[in-house]
N, C-alpha and C positions, 0 to 999 in steps of 0.2 A: 492224877493225870495232869501233865503240864499243858501249857497253852498251845504249843505247836501240834501236839497230838489231838487236842480238841478242835483246833482249826482244820485239821485234816479230816476229822469225822464230819464236821459241818460242811466242808467243801464238797464232800461226797454227797451229802444230803441235797445240797444246792444244785447238783447236776441235773435235776429234773425240771428246772425252771423253763427251759425251752419247750418241753412237753406241755407244761401248764399253759404257756402262751398259745400254743396250737389249740388246746382245748377251749380257750376263751373265744376263739373264732366261731365256735358252735353256738354261743349264746345269741338268742334271737333279738333281744331288745333290752335296753336300759333307759332310764330317764333321770335327769338331774335337775334340781331346782333348789332355792329359788333365785339365787343371786349370781349374776354375771356382770362384770364391769371391766374396765381397762386399768391395769396397774402401771403406774409410773415408777419404775425401779431406779433407786438411787443408792449407790455405794457411798457411805459417808465415813471419812476418816476421823480419828480423834482430833486431829489438828483442825479440820474444817469445823467440826462441832464446837471446838473451843473458840474459834473465830466468830461463829454465829452467836454463841453465848455472850461473847464480848460486845458484839454489835448491838445486841438487845439489852445490854447493861444489866445482866443477871448475875447475882452473886451465887455462891455455893448454897447459901441458905435459901435463896429464891428457888433454886433448882430442886432442892429437897423438900420444899413446901408444897406437897401435892395434896390438895384438898378433895379433888375429884378426878376420876379418869375420863374426863371429857374435855374437849378443846374449845375454849372460848376466845383465845387470842394466840398469836404466834408464839408467845413465851411458853404456852402449854405444850406446843409441839416439841420444843426443846426440852422441857421437863420430861416428857415421855421418852424421847430419844436418850437422854441422859440416864434415866432409870434403867432402861433396857440395856444400854451399853455397859453400864457399871455392873449390872446383875447378870449379863449374858442371857437375858430372858426375852421372850417374845410377847408383845401385847398389841392390842388394837384399840385405839381411842377414836371416838366419833366427834364430828363437828357439824353444826348446822349453820355456821357462819361463812357466808360467801366471801367475806373479807379475808378469812384465814385461807380459804382456797386460793384466792388471788395472790396472797403473800407466798404460799408454797409454790405456785406456778412461776412467779417472778423471781423469788429469792433462792429457792432450792433447785428448781429445774429437775431434770431426770436424765438418766443414762440411756434408758430404752423403755419402750412400751411393750406390754405383754398381757395375756389373758389374766383377769383377776376374778375374784369371787369364787367361793367353793363350788357353786353350780357350774360355772364356766370352766374352771380348771378340771373338775372331774369329768365333764363332758368331753374335753379334749383328750384326757387320758384314756377313757374307755373307748373312744373312737379309734385312738392310735393303736390300741392292742387288738383291734379287729372285731369287736362286737358288731353284729350285723347292722343294727339300727340303734342309734343313741339320740334320744330327743332331749334337747336342752332348753330350759325355760329362759327367756330373755324379756325383760320389761323395757329394754332400750336396745335397738339393733340398727344403728346407722352404719355406714361403710367402715368407719374407723374401728367400731366394735367387731364387725364381721371379719376384718383382717386378722383379728386375734384368735379366731377359731381355726383349727387345723383344716387344711385344704383337702377335705375328703368328702365323698358322697354319702358316707354313713353317719355323719354328724348333722342332725336335722333340727330345724326350728321353723318358725312361722312368720310369713311376711305380713304387711299391713292389711292384706285381704284375707288373712287366715290360711293361706296356702302353705303346705308343708314343702320346704326346699332345703338343700344343703345350707347350713348356717352361714358359710363363708360367702355365699352368693347373694345374700339378702342385704338390702339397703333401705331401711325405713327412713325416708327423707325427713320426716317430722321429728324423729327422735334425737335427743341430745346425748352426746357421749358422757358416760359416767367414769370419772377418773379418780383413782386412789393412789396415795403415795406409800411406797414400800421402801423404807429407809433401812438399809442393811449395814452391818459393821462386822469387822473381822476379829477373830480370836487373837488375843495378845496385843492388839492395838492399844495405844495409851492416850489418855486425855489429861492435860494439866490445867488445873484451876486453883488459883489462890495458893500456889506453892505445893499443892497436893497432886500426886500422880495416881490416876485410876486406870487399871488394866482390865480390858474386857476378857472375862474368863471363858467365853464361848461365842462362836459366831452365831449371830441371830439377827432379828429385825424388829423394827417398830413400824406399825401401820397407822397412818393418819387418814381417816376416811371422811370424805364429803360426798354424800350420795342421797339426794332427796327422794329417789324412787325406792331404792332398797331400804331406806330408813322407814318407809311407810308400807313395805311389803306389797308394792303394786304388782299385781299379777297379770299375765297375758291370757286373755279369754280363749284364744285358739289352743294354747297348750293345755289349759284346764279341760276344754272340750275333748281333746284327744285322750287325755288320761281317763276321763269318765267313760269313754267308749272303748278304748283299747287297753290301757294300762301298760305295764312293762314287767319283765321278769325281775329286774332289779331297779329299785328306786332309791336314789341317794339325795337326801334333803339337807339343807343348811340355810344360812342367811338370817335366821331368827335373831341372832346376836346383834344385828343392826337396829333392832327396834328399841324404843324407849318408852317408859311409862308416861313420860310427859307428852308423847305423841300418839296416845291411844294404842300402845304396843300390845297390851294385854287383850284389848278388844280385837285387834287384828289376828292375834293367835287364836282367840275363840272362834273367829270367822273361818280360819283355814282348817280347823280341826274336822268339821263335817266333810270338807272337800277331800281330805286325806282318807277319811273313812270310806268315802265313795270309791276311791281308787282301789282300796283294799278289797272291796266287794267285787270289783270287776275281775280280779284275778287273785283269789285267796292264796295261791301258791307263790305269789311274789314275795321277794325279800326286801324289806324296807330298812334303810340305814339312816341314822341321824348323825351328822358330823357336828360336834359341838365346837364352837369357836369362842374366843375370849369375849365374854359378855359382862360389860361393866355395870349395867343397870340391874340391880338386885331383884326387883319384882319381875323383870323379864326373865332373868336367869331361873327364878323359881317357876314361872309359868311354863318355860320350855321343858323343865324336868317333870312338872306335874301334868301337863296337858299334851305335849308332843311326844315325849319319850315313851309313854305307855302305848302309843300307836305303832311303835317301831319293833323290829326284830333285833336290831343291832345299833350300837352307838360307839362313836370313836372320840377319844380324848387324848390330849397330851398332858405333860406334868402339870403345867399351870392351870389348865382347865379342870384337871382332877382336884387340885387344891381349891379352886373356886367353887366347885360343886360341894366339896366337903364343908366349906364354910356355910353355905346356905342350908345344909342338912344338919346343922348344929353339931358338927364334928370339928370344932375349932382347934382343939389340942392336936388332933391328928393332922389337920391341915397345916398347922404351925410346924409340926415335926417334918412333914413332907417338904415344906418350903425351906426349912433350915438345912435338911439333908435329903435331897431328892434321890435317894438310893432305891434300888429295886425292892429291897425289903420294906422300906417305909411306904413306897408307892403301892406295893402289893397290898399292904394293910389298908391303904386308902381305897384301892380297887375293890377289895372284899366288902368294905363298908358301903361303897356305892352300889355294889351288886345286891346287898341286903336291902337297901333303901329305895332303889329306883326300879320301877317295873319294866325292865327290858331284858330279854333272854340272853343277850350277848353284849359284852363290853370289851372293846379293845383299847389299850393304852399304849401309846408309842412314846418312848423316852430316848435319851441319848444312848445309842448302841444296842437298844433292846426293845422288842415288842412283847406285850403280854395280852392274852385273851382269857377272860373268865366267862364261861357260858353254861347254860343249862345242859344237863347230860343228854336230853332228848332234842337238842337243837337240830335244825334242818341240815346243818353242815357238820360233819364229824370232826373230831380233833385232828385226825390225820389230814383231812382235806384243808382244815384251817392252817395247819403248819405249811402245807404246800403253797397256799395263797400268801402267807406271810413272807415266805422266802422269795416268791415271785415279786411281791411288793418291794421288798428290801433291795432286790437287784435293780429294779427299774428306778426306785427312788435314788439309788446311788448313781445311776446313769444321769438322772436329772441334776443331781447335785454337782456331778463332775463335769458335765458338758453344758448345763444351762437349759437343756431340752430333753425330749425323749425320742428324738429321731432315730437313735440307735438303742433299742430297748435292752440289748444284751451287752452294752459297753462295759459294764462292771462284772459280767458273768465270769466266774473263775477266780475272782479275787478272794482273799481270806476274809472271814468275818472278823469283827473287831475284838481285840482282847478286852476292851472295856465291857462289851456285852457279855462275854464269857465269864468275866469276874463277877459281874452283877448276878448272873444266873447261878453261879456257884454259891454266892452268899445267900441268895434267896432259897436255893435248894437245901442248904444246910439249916436255915432258919425254920423251914417247914418240914424238915426230915424227909426230903425226897431227893436223895442223891442222884437217882437216875435221870432227873430232869435235865442235867447238864449235857447229857449225850442224846437223849431221846427227844427233848423239847415238849414232851407230853406227860402230864400228871393229873392230879386231882387235888381239890381242897374242899373240905366239908362236903357239900352236895353238888359241887360243880366240877366241870372239866377245866383244866388249866393248860394253856398252850403258851410256850415262850419261844422266842426266836432271836438269836443274836444277829445283828445287822452288819452290813458293809458300810464302814464310815469313810468319807472322803475328807482328807486333811484340810484342803483349801477349797471349799465348795464355791462354785460359780454363782449359785443361787440357792436359797432355802425357801423361796416363795412357793406356797402350795404343797409343801412336802407332806404335811399331815393329811391333807385331802387325798393326795396320791397314794399314800400308804394305806389309809383306811379303805378306800374304794377298791383298790387292787387286792388287798388282803381278802376281801369278801368275794369279789367276782372271780378271782383266780383260784378260789378254793373249790376245785373241781375233782 
């Protein structure tokens, strides 16, 4: 079957997305945590990157000499941007140096401010699709942060007195804004250094984070009290990647574990999802998988995060194969290995042009419901990529799915002897259900910030 025929089949499947969005309005509650901040978004061209590298007197050897994925000086910011630009990959590096923050503020600047942090982004998304009450955790909520929340009454947080209010209306006067730099670059842009030309193979971004509160997992007592008493139907957690073993990160994870267990006891029917983010500290990465993941029903990862997890699970050769050739076939092999080794019933992997879910056969959400949720997520993610926001949820509805995704599914289906996967999107592997979904790709995205968070949270909550 050729690509146009397959696109026609999938376009027909995608017709149900508006119905799924209507169903989401019946969800009573969701909660997101722990990290919300302000993102300073900056589009960086190869030419400007080259100029900054020159101003800092960095050679090509200097740029490639990456000893750690942590930022100690401005040169480390440029090393990170260069690595992600040349590789077309996304990474987040952390800094605790106020001097680096000041340098970014003065030298880099930004094009616009927007909601940042997985918890904040997911809160905005879930409120925008009409879930009745969405509670978002904020450890800092001054007016500048409040402006980044959607202006709706169903997105709720807590003021300095612990009173629950629409998040956009709160102004904790004593709180300090938390700002992260999101440095984006375009596919096929070029960078010239020492006579060599580097071409960016895929639009992506590098994140430079200075955030003293989220780096220490500072929690809001009012939010915790609410969750202990009421809970929520869906709970989406992230932000643990900001911790470090140097700052008692493992102890902080140990302390939050009993808290999450209490939330589960309040409403045993709740669905808990962990969104993995780029975690550079290896002990923290291990602690997240060992201590947080087993408390979850679901987990979301992208290609890079899958590779990172394989590395700490002693699957170095498979991680290397996925890094060398991030195809659906290789990443599915990685997904299978993660499913074997991590105690979580459902894992979703989102890659370029394709989403994959591997879940227990008795999972709370059926494969058919999962596929509906994934198509809904793909539609809204495409709207966000194409317009920079999700004001028009159905902006991309009716567009063809990507031929990239279809090719990847076909290769995967052949490798695991499930030809029907290409048209149905539903299959099985060993003892698990397998769901795959080709996505809608936008050639020149306005933004890619928060795309994984949007995809994972909507794939789960729209699975009705």
